[in-house]
All heavy atoms as TSV, in Angstrom:
chain	resi	resn	atom	element	x	y	z
A	1	MET	N	N	120.487	63.197	51.625
A	1	MET	CA	C	121.696	63.060	50.839
A	1	MET	C	C	122.612	64.248	51.158
A	1	MET	O	O	122.159	65.388	51.140
A	1	MET	CB	C	121.314	63.065	49.358
A	1	MET	CG	C	122.265	62.331	48.488
A	1	MET	SD	S	121.765	62.327	46.734
A	1	MET	CE	C	120.438	61.152	46.743
A	2	PRO	N	N	123.900	64.033	51.435
A	2	PRO	CA	C	124.812	65.134	51.725
A	2	PRO	C	C	124.981	66.046	50.510
A	2	PRO	O	O	124.852	65.612	49.366
A	2	PRO	CB	C	126.133	64.439	52.057
A	2	PRO	CG	C	125.861	62.992	52.123
A	2	PRO	CD	C	124.516	62.738	51.546
A	3	PRO	N	N	125.288	67.341	50.752
A	3	PRO	CA	C	125.441	68.294	49.638
A	3	PRO	C	C	126.460	67.857	48.594
A	3	PRO	O	O	126.257	68.040	47.412
A	3	PRO	CB	C	125.878	69.591	50.316
A	3	PRO	CG	C	125.453	69.450	51.735
A	3	PRO	CD	C	125.447	67.971	52.041
A	4	ASP	N	N	127.591	67.268	49.027
A	4	ASP	CA	C	128.610	66.808	48.063
A	4	ASP	C	C	128.042	65.760	47.128
A	4	ASP	O	O	128.362	65.711	45.950
A	4	ASP	CB	C	129.833	66.237	48.785
A	4	ASP	CG	C	130.650	67.321	49.461
A	4	ASP	OD1	O	130.492	68.493	49.091
A	4	ASP	OD2	O	131.444	66.980	50.349
A	5	SER	N	N	127.189	64.921	47.661
A	5	SER	CA	C	126.564	63.875	46.858
A	5	SER	C	C	125.654	64.491	45.798
A	5	SER	O	O	125.601	64.039	44.662
A	5	SER	CB	C	125.777	62.931	47.766
A	5	SER	OG	O	125.225	61.888	47.015
A	6	LEU	N	N	124.934	65.539	46.180
A	6	LEU	CA	C	124.057	66.229	45.215
A	6	LEU	C	C	124.883	66.899	44.131
A	6	LEU	O	O	124.522	66.854	42.957
A	6	LEU	CB	C	123.181	67.257	45.936
A	6	LEU	CG	C	122.099	66.704	46.845
A	6	LEU	CD1	C	121.399	67.834	47.578
A	6	LEU	CD2	C	121.099	65.884	46.057
A	7	ASP	N	N	126.011	67.528	44.515
A	7	ASP	CA	C	126.886	68.167	43.533
A	7	ASP	C	C	127.431	67.147	42.554
A	7	ASP	O	O	127.460	67.372	41.351
A	7	ASP	CB	C	128.048	68.882	44.219
A	7	ASP	CG	C	127.596	70.120	44.987
A	7	ASP	OD1	O	126.483	70.616	44.727
A	7	ASP	OD2	O	128.366	70.581	45.846
A	8	CYS	N	N	127.855	65.994	43.077
A	8	CYS	CA	C	128.385	64.930	42.232
A	8	CYS	C	C	127.312	64.451	41.264
A	8	CYS	O	O	127.572	64.241	40.088
A	8	CYS	CB	C	128.886	63.781	43.093
A	8	CYS	SG	S	129.636	62.440	42.144
A	9	ARG	N	N	126.104	64.289	41.767
A	9	ARG	CA	C	125.017	63.816	40.909
A	9	ARG	C	C	124.724	64.817	39.802
A	9	ARG	O	O	124.542	64.443	38.657
A	9	ARG	CB	C	123.760	63.556	41.738
A	9	ARG	CG	C	122.641	63.062	40.863
A	9	ARG	CD	C	121.539	62.431	41.646
A	9	ARG	NE	N	120.610	61.851	40.689
A	9	ARG	CZ	C	119.331	62.148	40.637
A	9	ARG	NH1	N	118.810	62.976	41.491
A	9	ARG	NH2	N	118.561	61.598	39.735
A	10	SER	N	N	124.705	66.104	40.141
A	10	SER	CA	C	124.404	67.089	39.112
A	10	SER	C	C	125.514	67.147	38.067
A	10	SER	O	O	125.239	67.328	36.881
A	10	SER	CB	C	124.150	68.469	39.722
A	10	SER	OG	O	125.310	68.972	40.338
A	11	VAL	N	N	126.763	66.962	38.472
A	11	VAL	CA	C	127.878	66.933	37.516
A	11	VAL	C	C	127.730	65.730	36.598
A	11	VAL	O	O	127.890	65.834	35.378
A	11	VAL	CB	C	129.234	66.906	38.261
A	11	VAL	CG1	C	130.369	66.590	37.310
A	11	VAL	CG2	C	129.470	68.223	38.962
A	12	ILE	N	N	127.408	64.579	37.167
A	12	ILE	CA	C	127.221	63.370	36.357
A	12	ILE	C	C	126.036	63.553	35.415
A	12	ILE	O	O	126.114	63.220	34.238
A	12	ILE	CB	C	127.028	62.133	37.254
A	12	ILE	CG1	C	128.347	61.800	37.970
A	12	ILE	CG2	C	126.554	60.934	36.450
A	12	ILE	CD1	C	128.227	60.734	39.030
A	13	ASP	N	N	124.936	64.103	35.925
A	13	ASP	CA	C	123.756	64.331	35.082
A	13	ASP	C	C	124.061	65.292	33.936
A	13	ASP	O	O	123.628	65.071	32.806
A	13	ASP	CB	C	122.592	64.871	35.919
A	13	ASP	CG	C	122.015	63.831	36.856
A	13	ASP	OD1	O	122.252	62.619	36.646
A	13	ASP	OD2	O	121.325	64.231	37.819
A	14	LEU	N	N	124.813	66.359	34.230
A	14	LEU	CA	C	125.180	67.312	33.176
A	14	LEU	C	C	126.082	66.671	32.131
A	14	LEU	O	O	125.905	66.884	30.930
A	14	LEU	CB	C	125.866	68.538	33.784
A	14	LEU	CG	C	124.965	69.507	34.519
A	14	LEU	CD1	C	125.799	70.589	35.212
A	14	LEU	CD2	C	123.967	70.148	33.558
A	15	ALA	N	N	127.038	65.873	32.587
A	15	ALA	CA	C	127.926	65.177	31.649
A	15	ALA	C	C	127.134	64.198	30.804
A	15	ALA	O	O	127.332	64.103	29.581
A	15	ALA	CB	C	129.029	64.454	32.414
A	16	PHE	N	N	126.227	63.480	31.434
A	16	PHE	CA	C	125.385	62.519	30.730
A	16	PHE	C	C	124.548	63.228	29.664
A	16	PHE	O	O	124.480	62.797	28.509
A	16	PHE	CB	C	124.486	61.814	31.761
A	16	PHE	CG	C	123.871	60.542	31.280
A	16	PHE	CD1	C	124.599	59.368	31.243
A	16	PHE	CD2	C	122.550	60.510	30.875
A	16	PHE	CE1	C	124.034	58.184	30.810
A	16	PHE	CE2	C	121.972	59.328	30.444
A	16	PHE	CZ	C	122.714	58.167	30.408
A	17	GLN	N	N	123.932	64.333	30.036
A	17	GLN	CA	C	123.110	65.101	29.096
A	17	GLN	C	C	123.947	65.632	27.938
A	17	GLN	O	O	123.540	65.560	26.782
A	17	GLN	CB	C	122.437	66.257	29.821
A	17	GLN	CG	C	121.561	67.109	28.925
A	17	GLN	CD	C	120.928	68.279	29.674
A	17	GLN	OE1	O	121.012	68.374	30.892
A	17	GLN	NE2	N	120.312	69.163	28.944
A	18	GLY	N	N	125.138	66.139	28.252
A	18	GLY	CA	C	126.016	66.659	27.206
A	18	GLY	C	C	126.432	65.580	26.221
A	18	GLY	O	O	126.459	65.807	25.003
A	19	LEU	N	N	126.761	64.398	26.737
A	19	LEU	CA	C	127.143	63.291	25.858
A	19	LEU	C	C	125.966	62.831	25.000
A	19	LEU	O	O	126.139	62.528	23.814
A	19	LEU	CB	C	127.675	62.122	26.683
A	19	LEU	CG	C	129.074	62.318	27.273
A	19	LEU	CD1	C	129.367	61.256	28.314
A	19	LEU	CD2	C	130.120	62.309	26.173
A	20	GLN	N	N	124.780	62.799	25.580
A	20	GLN	CA	C	123.602	62.408	24.803
A	20	GLN	C	C	123.345	63.414	23.676
A	20	GLN	O	O	123.023	63.028	22.553
A	20	GLN	CB	C	122.375	62.300	25.701
A	20	GLN	CG	C	122.388	61.080	26.581
A	20	GLN	CD	C	121.185	61.020	27.503
A	20	GLN	OE1	O	120.797	62.000	28.105
A	20	GLN	NE2	N	120.594	59.839	27.599
A	21	GLU	N	N	123.502	64.702	23.975
A	21	GLU	CA	C	123.307	65.729	22.950
A	21	GLU	C	C	124.356	65.612	21.849
A	21	GLU	O	O	124.042	65.763	20.662
A	21	GLU	CB	C	123.338	67.117	23.589
A	21	GLU	CG	C	122.125	67.403	24.450
A	21	GLU	CD	C	122.246	68.679	25.261
A	21	GLU	OE1	O	123.284	69.374	25.161
A	21	GLU	OE2	O	121.293	68.980	26.005
A	22	GLU	N	N	125.602	65.353	22.240
A	22	GLU	CA	C	126.669	65.191	21.249
A	22	GLU	C	C	126.404	63.969	20.373
A	22	GLU	O	O	126.580	64.011	19.156
A	22	GLU	CB	C	128.021	65.063	21.936
A	22	GLU	CG	C	129.169	64.983	20.943
A	22	GLU	CD	C	130.531	64.898	21.604
A	22	GLU	OE1	O	130.621	64.917	22.846
A	22	GLU	OE2	O	131.517	64.790	20.859
A	23	ARG	N	N	125.952	62.881	20.989
A	23	ARG	CA	C	125.643	61.671	20.222
A	23	ARG	C	C	124.514	61.938	19.237
A	23	ARG	O	O	124.581	61.538	18.069
A	23	ARG	CB	C	125.277	60.522	21.158
A	23	ARG	CG	C	124.982	59.233	20.406
A	23	ARG	CD	C	124.678	58.094	21.315
A	23	ARG	NE	N	123.504	58.363	22.125
A	23	ARG	CZ	C	123.074	57.600	23.102
A	23	ARG	NH1	N	123.729	56.509	23.418
A	23	ARG	NH2	N	122.004	57.904	23.780
A	24	THR	N	N	123.490	62.652	19.665
A	24	THR	CA	C	122.380	62.992	18.774
A	24	THR	C	C	122.872	63.832	17.602
A	24	THR	O	O	122.479	63.593	16.454
A	24	THR	CB	C	121.281	63.744	19.555
A	24	THR	OG1	O	120.778	62.876	20.573
A	24	THR	CG2	C	120.138	64.160	18.648
A	25	ALA	N	N	123.736	64.801	17.875
A	25	ALA	CA	C	124.286	65.636	16.807
A	25	ALA	C	C	125.110	64.795	15.832
A	25	ALA	O	O	125.031	64.990	14.611
A	25	ALA	CB	C	125.138	66.760	17.394
A	26	CYS	N	N	125.881	63.845	16.349
A	26	CYS	CA	C	126.678	62.966	15.486
A	26	CYS	C	C	125.778	62.099	14.615
A	26	CYS	O	O	126.042	61.932	13.422
A	26	CYS	CB	C	127.593	62.071	16.323
A	26	CYS	SG	S	129.001	62.901	17.038
A	27	VAL	N	N	124.739	61.558	15.189
A	27	VAL	CA	C	123.817	60.711	14.423
A	27	VAL	C	C	123.128	61.538	13.342
A	27	VAL	O	O	123.003	61.095	12.198
A	27	VAL	CB	C	122.795	60.023	15.358
A	27	VAL	CG1	C	121.695	59.349	14.561
A	27	VAL	CG2	C	123.496	59.017	16.258
A	28	ASP	N	N	122.698	62.748	13.690
A	28	ASP	CA	C	122.063	63.623	12.698
A	28	ASP	C	C	123.014	63.913	11.542
A	28	ASP	O	O	122.634	63.837	10.364
A	28	ASP	CB	C	121.614	64.939	13.338
A	28	ASP	CG	C	120.441	64.780	14.282
A	28	ASP	OD1	O	119.769	63.716	14.250
A	28	ASP	OD2	O	120.198	65.716	15.074
A	29	ARG	N	N	124.265	64.250	11.865
A	29	ARG	CA	C	125.255	64.542	10.822
A	29	ARG	C	C	125.547	63.286	9.998
A	29	ARG	O	O	125.667	63.355	8.774
A	29	ARG	CB	C	126.541	65.073	11.463
A	29	ARG	CG	C	127.641	65.342	10.480
A	29	ARG	CD	C	127.291	66.432	9.490
A	29	ARG	NE	N	128.365	66.562	8.531
A	29	ARG	CZ	C	128.192	66.805	7.246
A	29	ARG	NH1	N	126.981	66.995	6.766
A	29	ARG	NH2	N	129.215	66.891	6.436
A	30	LEU	N	N	125.638	62.156	10.660
A	30	LEU	CA	C	125.903	60.901	9.966
A	30	LEU	C	C	124.789	60.588	8.976
A	30	LEU	O	O	125.056	60.147	7.854
A	30	LEU	CB	C	126.060	59.773	10.981
A	30	LEU	CG	C	126.490	58.416	10.461
A	30	LEU	CD1	C	127.795	58.511	9.684
A	30	LEU	CD2	C	126.645	57.448	11.616
A	31	GLN	N	N	123.555	60.832	9.345
A	31	GLN	CA	C	122.433	60.592	8.429
A	31	GLN	C	C	122.552	61.469	7.187
A	31	GLN	O	O	122.292	61.018	6.072
A	31	GLN	CB	C	121.104	60.840	9.140
A	31	GLN	CG	C	120.767	59.761	10.140
A	31	GLN	CD	C	119.534	60.077	10.970
A	31	GLN	OE1	O	119.139	61.224	11.120
A	31	GLN	NE2	N	118.933	59.038	11.532
A	32	LYS	N	N	122.993	62.717	7.364
A	32	LYS	CA	C	123.176	63.612	6.213
A	32	LYS	C	C	124.325	63.135	5.325
A	32	LYS	O	O	124.226	63.159	4.104
A	32	LYS	CB	C	123.425	65.043	6.692
A	32	LYS	CG	C	122.201	65.678	7.302
A	32	LYS	CD	C	122.497	67.045	7.862
A	32	LYS	CE	C	121.258	67.566	8.577
A	32	LYS	NZ	N	121.542	68.714	9.420
A	33	VAL	N	N	125.422	62.703	5.959
A	33	VAL	CA	C	126.589	62.236	5.206
A	33	VAL	C	C	126.249	60.968	4.438
A	33	VAL	O	O	126.692	60.779	3.295
A	33	VAL	CB	C	127.781	62.007	6.160
A	33	VAL	CG1	C	128.931	61.313	5.447
A	33	VAL	CG2	C	128.248	63.328	6.748
A	34	LEU	N	N	125.461	60.090	5.036
A	34	LEU	CA	C	125.109	58.834	4.384
A	34	LEU	C	C	124.272	59.057	3.123
A	34	LEU	O	O	124.264	58.213	2.227
A	34	LEU	CB	C	124.355	57.918	5.345
A	34	LEU	CG	C	125.213	57.272	6.432
A	34	LEU	CD1	C	124.335	56.567	7.465
A	34	LEU	CD2	C	126.211	56.304	5.836
A	35	SER	N	N	123.585	60.178	3.053
A	35	SER	CA	C	122.751	60.442	1.877
A	35	SER	C	C	123.577	60.902	0.678
A	35	SER	O	O	123.068	60.978	-0.435
A	35	SER	CB	C	121.670	61.466	2.207
A	35	SER	OG	O	122.249	62.727	2.477
A	36	SER	N	N	124.851	61.211	0.899
A	36	SER	CA	C	125.724	61.585	-0.210
A	36	SER	C	C	126.815	60.533	-0.374
A	36	SER	O	O	127.114	59.779	0.546
A	36	SER	CB	C	126.339	62.969	0.040
A	36	SER	OG	O	127.087	62.962	1.217
A	37	ALA	N	N	127.409	60.486	-1.546
A	37	ALA	CA	C	128.408	59.449	-1.849
A	37	ALA	C	C	129.821	59.960	-1.588
A	37	ALA	O	O	130.076	61.164	-1.606
A	37	ALA	CB	C	128.270	59.030	-3.309
A	38	GLY	N	N	130.732	59.009	-1.352
A	38	GLY	CA	C	132.148	59.337	-1.273
A	38	GLY	C	C	132.622	59.903	0.052
A	38	GLY	O	O	133.618	60.611	0.091
A	39	ASN	N	N	131.931	59.631	1.135
A	39	ASN	CA	C	132.314	60.171	2.436
A	39	ASN	C	C	132.674	59.080	3.435
A	39	ASN	O	O	132.410	59.206	4.629
A	39	ASN	CB	C	131.163	61.019	2.997
A	39	ASN	CG	C	130.880	62.225	2.151
A	39	ASN	OD1	O	131.794	62.942	1.779
A	39	ASN	ND2	N	129.625	62.450	1.834
A	40	GLU	N	N	133.310	58.027	2.961
A	40	GLU	CA	C	133.585	56.878	3.811
A	40	GLU	C	C	134.419	57.228	5.036
A	40	GLU	O	O	134.132	56.768	6.154
A	40	GLU	CB	C	134.282	55.761	3.017
A	40	GLU	CG	C	133.400	55.091	1.986
A	40	GLU	CD	C	133.267	55.900	0.687
A	40	GLU	OE1	O	134.097	56.808	0.443
A	40	GLU	OE2	O	132.340	55.618	-0.084
A	41	LEU	N	N	135.453	58.072	4.870
A	41	LEU	CA	C	136.305	58.433	6.006
A	41	LEU	C	C	135.528	59.227	7.049
A	41	LEU	O	O	135.688	59.006	8.253
A	41	LEU	CB	C	137.526	59.220	5.536
A	41	LEU	CG	C	138.570	58.433	4.756
A	41	LEU	CD1	C	139.690	59.348	4.279
A	41	LEU	CD2	C	139.133	57.297	5.609
A	42	GLU	N	N	134.696	60.141	6.607
A	42	GLU	CA	C	133.891	60.928	7.542
A	42	GLU	C	C	132.889	60.033	8.269
A	42	GLU	O	O	132.682	60.159	9.476
A	42	GLU	CB	C	133.157	62.051	6.822
A	42	GLU	CG	C	132.447	63.003	7.760
A	42	GLU	CD	C	131.832	64.209	7.073
A	42	GLU	OE1	O	131.911	64.308	5.826
A	42	GLU	OE2	O	131.267	65.029	7.791
A	43	ILE	N	N	132.302	59.096	7.532
A	43	ILE	CA	C	131.347	58.164	8.137
A	43	ILE	C	C	132.041	57.326	9.208
A	43	ILE	O	O	131.534	57.187	10.328
A	43	ILE	CB	C	130.711	57.263	7.055
A	43	ILE	CG1	C	129.786	58.089	6.167
A	43	ILE	CG2	C	129.954	56.095	7.688
A	43	ILE	CD1	C	129.346	57.386	4.896
A	44	GLU	N	N	133.210	56.788	8.894
A	44	GLU	CA	C	133.956	55.994	9.864
A	44	GLU	C	C	134.308	56.826	11.094
A	44	GLU	O	O	134.248	56.341	12.224
A	44	GLU	CB	C	135.223	55.433	9.224
A	44	GLU	CG	C	134.964	54.321	8.227
A	44	GLU	CD	C	136.227	53.841	7.538
A	44	GLU	OE1	O	137.331	54.050	8.092
A	44	GLU	OE2	O	136.108	53.253	6.461
A	45	GLY	N	N	134.662	58.075	10.874
A	45	GLY	CA	C	134.993	58.973	11.989
A	45	GLY	C	C	133.801	59.186	12.913
A	45	GLY	O	O	133.939	59.142	14.137
A	46	TYR	N	N	132.642	59.411	12.328
A	46	TYR	CA	C	131.442	59.604	13.150
A	46	TYR	C	C	131.049	58.322	13.877
A	46	TYR	O	O	130.629	58.372	15.033
A	46	TYR	CB	C	130.280	60.136	12.320
A	46	TYR	CG	C	130.328	61.633	12.158
A	46	TYR	CD1	C	130.725	62.209	10.962
A	46	TYR	CD2	C	129.999	62.472	13.217
A	46	TYR	CE1	C	130.795	63.580	10.820
A	46	TYR	CE2	C	130.072	63.847	13.083
A	46	TYR	CZ	C	130.467	64.397	11.877
A	46	TYR	OH	O	130.539	65.753	11.755
A	47	LEU	N	N	131.199	57.181	13.233
A	47	LEU	CA	C	130.879	55.915	13.901
A	47	LEU	C	C	131.813	55.676	15.092
A	47	LEU	O	O	131.361	55.235	16.160
A	47	LEU	CB	C	130.951	54.753	12.908
A	47	LEU	CG	C	129.841	54.719	11.854
A	47	LEU	CD1	C	130.112	53.628	10.832
A	47	LEU	CD2	C	128.477	54.528	12.506
A	48	ARG	N	N	133.103	55.988	14.939
A	48	ARG	CA	C	134.050	55.855	16.057
A	48	ARG	C	C	133.689	56.832	17.182
A	48	ARG	O	O	133.731	56.484	18.359
A	48	ARG	CB	C	135.484	56.108	15.594
A	48	ARG	CG	C	136.142	54.917	14.943
A	48	ARG	CD	C	137.636	55.124	14.753
A	48	ARG	NE	N	137.963	56.354	14.033
A	48	ARG	CZ	C	137.996	56.461	12.704
A	48	ARG	NH1	N	137.728	55.420	11.954
A	48	ARG	NH2	N	138.298	57.607	12.139
A	49	ARG	N	N	133.344	58.048	16.801
A	49	ARG	CA	C	132.979	59.062	17.801
A	49	ARG	C	C	131.746	58.632	18.589
A	49	ARG	O	O	131.695	58.756	19.816
A	49	ARG	CB	C	132.728	60.390	17.092
A	49	ARG	CG	C	132.575	61.551	18.003
A	49	ARG	CD	C	132.602	62.828	17.203
A	49	ARG	NE	N	132.318	63.963	18.054
A	49	ARG	CZ	C	132.146	65.169	17.590
A	49	ARG	NH1	N	132.238	65.407	16.285
A	49	ARG	NH2	N	131.889	66.166	18.409
A	50	ILE	N	N	130.739	58.115	17.894
A	50	ILE	CA	C	129.526	57.634	18.559
A	50	ILE	C	C	129.860	56.472	19.488
A	50	ILE	O	O	129.356	56.391	20.614
A	50	ILE	CB	C	128.446	57.257	17.526
A	50	ILE	CG1	C	127.920	58.522	16.830
A	50	ILE	CG2	C	127.299	56.488	18.179
A	50	ILE	CD1	C	127.090	58.248	15.596
A	51	GLN	N	N	130.734	55.574	19.047
A	51	GLN	CA	C	131.148	54.443	19.883
A	51	GLN	C	C	131.842	54.950	21.155
A	51	GLN	O	O	131.593	54.451	22.253
A	51	GLN	CB	C	132.072	53.524	19.100
A	51	GLN	CG	C	132.480	52.279	19.834
A	51	GLN	CD	C	133.343	51.379	18.971
A	51	GLN	OE1	O	133.970	51.820	18.008
A	51	GLN	NE2	N	133.386	50.115	19.316
A	52	ASN	N	N	132.693	55.956	21.029
A	52	ASN	CA	C	133.375	56.527	22.194
A	52	ASN	C	C	132.386	57.216	23.138
A	52	ASN	O	O	132.520	57.117	24.358
A	52	ASN	CB	C	134.452	57.517	21.754
A	52	ASN	CG	C	135.633	56.840	21.091
A	52	ASN	OD1	O	135.879	55.658	21.301
A	52	ASN	ND2	N	136.353	57.573	20.270
A	53	ILE	N	N	131.414	57.905	22.582
A	53	ILE	CA	C	130.393	58.555	23.403
A	53	ILE	C	C	129.587	57.502	24.159
A	53	ILE	O	O	129.319	57.653	25.354
A	53	ILE	CB	C	129.469	59.435	22.545
A	53	ILE	CG1	C	130.245	60.638	22.005
A	53	ILE	CG2	C	128.247	59.899	23.341
A	53	ILE	CD1	C	129.506	61.410	20.920
A	54	ASN	N	N	129.202	56.439	23.475
A	54	ASN	CA	C	128.453	55.367	24.138
A	54	ASN	C	C	129.262	54.773	25.293
A	54	ASN	O	O	128.714	54.506	26.366
A	54	ASN	CB	C	128.064	54.275	23.138
A	54	ASN	CG	C	126.961	54.714	22.213
A	54	ASN	OD1	O	126.209	55.639	22.502
A	54	ASN	ND2	N	126.846	54.050	21.080
A	55	ALA	N	N	130.553	54.580	25.096
A	55	ALA	CA	C	131.407	54.044	26.154
A	55	ALA	C	C	131.466	55.013	27.336
A	55	ALA	O	O	131.415	54.595	28.500
A	55	ALA	CB	C	132.809	53.760	25.619
A	56	ALA	N	N	131.544	56.303	27.051
A	56	ALA	CA	C	131.563	57.302	28.127
A	56	ALA	C	C	130.233	57.310	28.878
A	56	ALA	O	O	130.205	57.455	30.104
A	56	ALA	CB	C	131.859	58.689	27.553
A	57	LEU	N	N	129.135	57.150	28.158
A	57	LEU	CA	C	127.818	57.082	28.813
A	57	LEU	C	C	127.731	55.881	29.741
A	57	LEU	O	O	127.196	55.973	30.857
A	57	LEU	CB	C	126.704	57.034	27.765
A	57	LEU	CG	C	126.422	58.343	27.028
A	57	LEU	CD1	C	125.541	58.083	25.820
A	57	LEU	CD2	C	125.784	59.356	27.957
A	58	VAL	N	N	128.273	54.750	29.314
A	58	VAL	CA	C	128.275	53.547	30.158
A	58	VAL	C	C	129.113	53.794	31.411
A	58	VAL	O	O	128.701	53.440	32.523
A	58	VAL	CB	C	128.795	52.322	29.365
A	58	VAL	CG1	C	129.070	51.156	30.282
A	58	VAL	CG2	C	127.799	51.941	28.288
A	59	ARG	N	N	130.283	54.425	31.257
A	59	ARG	CA	C	131.125	54.719	32.423
A	59	ARG	C	C	130.408	55.659	33.383
A	59	ARG	O	O	130.444	55.471	34.604
A	59	ARG	CB	C	132.464	55.314	31.985
A	59	ARG	CG	C	133.412	54.306	31.374
A	59	ARG	CD	C	134.814	54.873	31.190
A	59	ARG	NE	N	134.865	56.072	30.382
A	59	ARG	CZ	C	134.936	56.104	29.041
A	59	ARG	NH1	N	134.959	54.972	28.365
A	59	ARG	NH2	N	134.997	57.239	28.402
A	60	LEU	N	N	129.759	56.693	32.854
A	60	LEU	CA	C	129.013	57.623	33.711
A	60	LEU	C	C	127.879	56.921	34.437
A	60	LEU	O	O	127.637	57.176	35.615
A	60	LEU	CB	C	128.454	58.780	32.880
A	60	LEU	CG	C	129.397	59.924	32.596
A	60	LEU	CD1	C	128.752	60.924	31.649
A	60	LEU	CD2	C	129.806	60.614	33.882
A	61	ALA	N	N	127.173	56.073	33.731
A	61	ALA	CA	C	126.072	55.335	34.366
A	61	ALA	C	C	126.625	54.462	35.493
A	61	ALA	O	O	126.026	54.377	36.565
A	61	ALA	CB	C	125.341	54.482	33.335
A	62	GLY	N	N	127.771	53.844	35.272
A	62	GLY	CA	C	128.400	53.037	36.310
A	62	GLY	C	C	128.807	53.880	37.505
A	62	GLY	O	O	128.615	53.480	38.652
A	63	ALA	N	N	129.347	55.067	37.262
A	63	ALA	CA	C	129.728	55.974	38.346
A	63	ALA	C	C	128.502	56.414	39.117
A	63	ALA	O	O	128.525	56.524	40.341
A	63	ALA	CB	C	130.469	57.189	37.787
A	64	HIS	N	N	127.426	56.624	38.417
A	64	HIS	CA	C	126.169	57.048	39.036
A	64	HIS	C	C	125.628	55.930	39.934
A	64	HIS	O	O	125.187	56.190	41.061
A	64	HIS	CB	C	125.157	57.397	37.935
A	64	HIS	CG	C	123.929	58.075	38.402
A	64	HIS	ND1	N	123.964	59.324	38.968
A	64	HIS	CD2	C	122.630	57.698	38.399
A	64	HIS	CE1	C	122.724	59.682	39.288
A	64	HIS	NE2	N	121.902	58.714	38.944
A	65	ILE	N	N	125.708	54.711	39.471
A	65	ILE	CA	C	125.249	53.560	40.263
A	65	ILE	C	C	126.125	53.375	41.488
A	65	ILE	O	O	125.634	53.178	42.600
A	65	ILE	CB	C	125.215	52.281	39.392
A	65	ILE	CG1	C	124.097	52.398	38.354
A	65	ILE	CG2	C	125.043	51.046	40.256
A	65	ILE	CD1	C	124.156	51.352	37.274
A	66	VAL	N	N	127.444	53.459	41.317
A	66	VAL	CA	C	128.375	53.285	42.434
A	66	VAL	C	C	128.156	54.386	43.465
A	66	VAL	O	O	128.116	54.134	44.665
A	66	VAL	CB	C	129.842	53.295	41.936
A	66	VAL	CG1	C	130.809	53.416	43.090
A	66	VAL	CG2	C	130.122	52.045	41.119
A	67	GLU	N	N	127.948	55.611	43.007
A	67	GLU	CA	C	127.738	56.736	43.902
A	67	GLU	C	C	126.488	56.529	44.741
A	67	GLU	O	O	126.455	56.840	45.921
A	67	GLU	CB	C	127.634	58.025	43.070
A	67	GLU	CG	C	127.540	59.296	43.892
A	67	GLU	CD	C	126.159	59.887	43.855
A	67	GLU	OE1	O	125.537	59.855	42.803
A	67	GLU	OE2	O	125.709	60.372	44.904
A	68	HIS	N	N	125.446	55.943	44.184
A	68	HIS	CA	C	124.210	55.699	44.914
A	68	HIS	C	C	124.299	54.481	45.822
A	68	HIS	O	O	123.508	54.343	46.734
A	68	HIS	CB	C	123.035	55.536	43.949
A	68	HIS	CG	C	122.558	56.834	43.409
A	68	HIS	ND1	N	121.854	57.732	44.163
A	68	HIS	CD2	C	122.703	57.405	42.202
A	68	HIS	CE1	C	121.577	58.800	43.441
A	68	HIS	NE2	N	122.086	58.620	42.238
A	69	ALA	N	N	125.268	53.627	45.591
A	69	ALA	CA	C	125.426	52.439	46.430
A	69	ALA	C	C	125.986	52.796	47.797
A	69	ALA	O	O	125.826	52.059	48.749
A	69	ALA	CB	C	126.328	51.421	45.735
A	70	TYR	N	N	126.649	53.961	47.872
A	70	TYR	CA	C	127.247	54.369	49.146
A	70	TYR	C	C	126.380	55.358	49.773
A	70	TYR	O	O	125.946	55.973	50.350
A	70	TYR	CB	C	128.642	54.933	48.931
A	70	TYR	CG	C	129.596	53.879	48.443
A	70	TYR	CD1	C	129.892	53.739	47.093
A	70	TYR	CD2	C	130.183	52.996	49.327
A	70	TYR	CE1	C	130.758	52.769	46.637
A	70	TYR	CE2	C	131.048	52.029	48.887
A	70	TYR	CZ	C	131.330	51.925	47.544
A	70	TYR	OH	O	132.197	50.959	47.118
């Protein structure tokens, strides 16, 4: 594999790991918020954030697949 390809893979892997960690932190916070009442706006915000993170993970996975196809 050419060096540029390895650099690209490590960048994608780091981004993927960072997004997974952020999603885990959001889920953990969401679980705490759900245990208390009256936080509907915060809950909706975390659900949107998790949805955006999931979409970014899908895009990264697609980039990773495309990169390996060449």
